[in-house]
C-alpha positions in Angstrom: 137.9 70.8 134.5 139.8 68.5 132.2 141.4 65.2 133.3 144.2 63.8 131.2 145.0 60.1 131.6 147.3 58.0 129.6 145.6 54.8 128.3 147.3 52.6 131.0 146.1 55.0 133.7 142.6 54.9 132.3 142.7 51.1 132.4 144.1 51.1 135.9 141.3 53.5 137.0 138.7 51.2 135.4 140.3 48.2 137.1 140.4 49.8 140.5 136.8 51.0 140.4 135.6 47.6 139.1 137.7 45.7 141.7 136.2 47.9 144.5 132.7 47.3 143.3 133.3 43.5 143.1 134.6 43.4 146.6 131.7 45.3 148.1 128.6 43.6 149.5 126.1 45.3 147.2 124.9 45.6 143.7 127.1 43.7 141.3 126.0 45.1 137.9 127.0 44.1 134.5 128.5 46.7 132.2 125.3 46.8 130.2 123.3 47.4 133.4 125.6 50.2 134.4 125.2 51.9 131.0 121.4 51.6 131.2 121.4 53.0 134.7 123.6 55.9 133.8 121.5 56.7 130.8 118.4 56.7 133.0 120.0 59.0 135.6 122.1 61.3 133.5 119.8 61.9 130.6 116.5 63.7 131.0 113.4 61.6 131.4 111.0 60.1 130.3 112.7 56.8 129.6 110.9 53.9 128.1 112.0 50.3 127.3 111.6 51.0 123.6 113.5 54.3 123.8 116.4 52.7 125.7 116.6 49.8 123.3 116.8 52.2 120.4 119.3 54.5 122.0 121.6 51.6 123.0 121.1 49.6 119.8 119.8 46.5 121.6 116.5 44.6 121.7 113.7 45.4 124.1 114.2 42.0 125.8 117.8 42.9 126.6 116.6 46.1 128.3 113.8 44.3 130.1 116.2 41.7 131.5 118.5 44.4 132.8 115.6 46.4 134.3 114.3 43.2 136.0 117.7 42.7 137.7 118.0 46.4 138.7 114.4 46.5 139.8 115.0 43.5 142.1 117.5 45.6 144.0 115.5 48.9 143.8 117.8 50.8 141.5 114.9 51.6 139.1 111.2 51.0 139.0 108.7 50.8 136.2 105.1 51.8 135.6 102.7 51.9 132.7 102.4 55.2 130.9 98.9 56.4 131.7 98.8 58.3 128.3 99.8 55.2 126.3 99.4 51.9 128.2 101.6 50.1 125.7 104.7 52.1 127.0 106.5 51.3 130.2 108.1 54.3 131.9 111.3 53.7 133.8 111.6 55.7 137.0 114.5 56.6 139.1 114.6 55.5 142.8 116.3 57.0 145.9 118.4 53.8 146.2 119.5 54.1 142.5 120.4 57.8 143.0 122.5 56.9 146.1 124.2 54.0 144.3 125.3 56.3 141.5 126.4 59.0 143.9 128.6 56.5 145.7 129.8 55.2 142.3 130.8 58.7 141.2 132.5 59.3 144.5 134.4 56.0 144.1 135.6 57.0 140.6 136.8 60.4 141.9 138.6 58.8 144.8 140.4 56.2 142.7 141.3 58.8 140.1 142.9 61.0 142.7 145.1 58.1 143.8 146.4 57.9 140.2 147.1 61.6 140.0 150.8 62.4 139.7 
């Protein structure tokens, strides 16, 4: 399935989705946090702080701060890698999976409203 949007439609979709998220009483994630969360859930594990930092081209402290915020609301969790205690493995959570499922549903819903 291919979706074709004109640039103004894409911006409108982005705005509508963002506006709905801001108005909800729930997680209010930054763009960086959303990208990190999507990377964790859409790409095969394992995910580490070091690996995410390299992939996204940011420092490890940037990833750590984002994970701290998302961990506080149970969207992700962390544990030490038993094979290499220097590594921190990022794990998916049920709440994080539900958040992204609702996020995906919201995008589809808003996109359908823009359809001609």
